[in-house]
Phi, psi and omega in degrees: 000118177219131185228159175224063183188218183279131178234133175251131179232135179232132177234106184238131177239201182282339184239335184213151177225133174247137172237124179249132174236112186230147175258111186292333179284316182277349182055049178214164179179183179228150175233130174240147185233141179213193182287174182299149181230028175279114183296339176295333180258320187254352180064217182297336179301329181300320179294315180297321180295316180295320178300315181297319180293321178296315179295323177296317180296317178298320180294319180292327179278349180059046176226167176264161179299334181290347179273353179277124183270333181214145178225125176250115186247108179247092183240124177300130177079010184292341179281358178309117185301335182285334186240351183301318180296327178292318177298313183299316181297316180295315182295316180293331181286319183269338182235057189299330183262357186275148167277110188259129178234123179261125181230177175278149177296334178294319179295322180298315179295319181298315181291328178296327181276312189259345186062233179261004177287159177275130180193178180234138179233128173256118183254122180227099176231233173300320175244188180215146179196149173244131181228153179201173183254139181276003180095350179239017178089002180264139183272131175252153184211159173216132183084207180069034182278347181112149185302327184285347180251006175133286186046059186310139177078356182284174178300315179294318180300315180298315180294316181295318180294326176298312181298317180299316180295320181292326176296317180294335182249031189304325183269000183289142176252012179301138185299321180295321179294314180296325179297315180286326177297320177297323179295322178293315179301315180294320182300323182262010178052045183252169178263330181225162181298320181297323178294320178297320179297320180297318179293319183294335185287344181283141181299329182287353183255025176302318181298319181291325177295315178297330181293350177284343188301318178301322179294318179300314182293318181293317179292326176297319179298326181276356175103008176297120188296319180292317177296320178300318180298315181295314182294322178299317179295320178296318179298315179299321179294319179292322177296325177294324177298315180296318179296320178297317179290324180297329177295334181270328187235355182101148181295129183285144173274338174213163183219150175255142175247140178216150181109140188299326184296317184273326182283336182266351182245102177295331179296311181296317179299317182297322178296318181289316180297321178297317179295329180273348183072031181243154179250340187235156177214154179256153178220149180294140176281336180229171178299151184303331184301335179290344176299338178296328179290327177290315180294330179280350182083012179288331173222159182266325184227156177302328182298330180295339182291344178294339182279350183277136173265112187245132176261122180258135179163000000 
């Protein structure tokens, strides 16, 4: 797939979605951002949200969907059999002339960092996955099974494990336990722990459960024993993902990190880098959604994206 015109790229996860509409010839474009579009978490609402974002981007660029030559759609959970046909119908209706390619959001993030180079990326956000290149342009992966099946070490995993541990220690008066229980109550804007649990149990509150991860990481850094235990387990799980992927593609000399949980926590990164025996890590210069331009052949390397004038809004 190689284009010299309008390219639409979508990067959707459990909590946030970016849609980029760029003209590769004019080196300009627009980015619009909205709520999560993972159908495993949002169901049919995910399709409606993506449709609204695409129409908003088309409106800001002042073009019709028929002018889009290529579309790269990287939405977590888009392969869900119950909703895939809804996504396909919507995309074909609004982008009738486009060559549409559906990929994983992990691949989009990976290509934004590495371009066509061989490398490994560990993504830790709401979910977790390790991806890499086999040297022939094919993507290899470990993990990424979805929040409901684990996604070890992820934001949701950390939050869920905290809640599970606190339920098991409900009668404990240990200071560390009470400290974390208070953090859960505050996170869900509740008055009591039981009220927080009721709110957390809803599928629509995946984002709020994942939002507990900064507290877990911060308290672990400060020496809270229960938080340390949870973070240690998460770190071990993430290292296992990297080891699993390394068996397929070779042990990395460097690694890229992507996802808010890992990129915003120097503490979590230091634990992982120590476990990997590495000192350095790579990070994307731009949002993952720009990886769609690389996959579409609109640019050859991530560095070329600096030449694009992008309007955000």
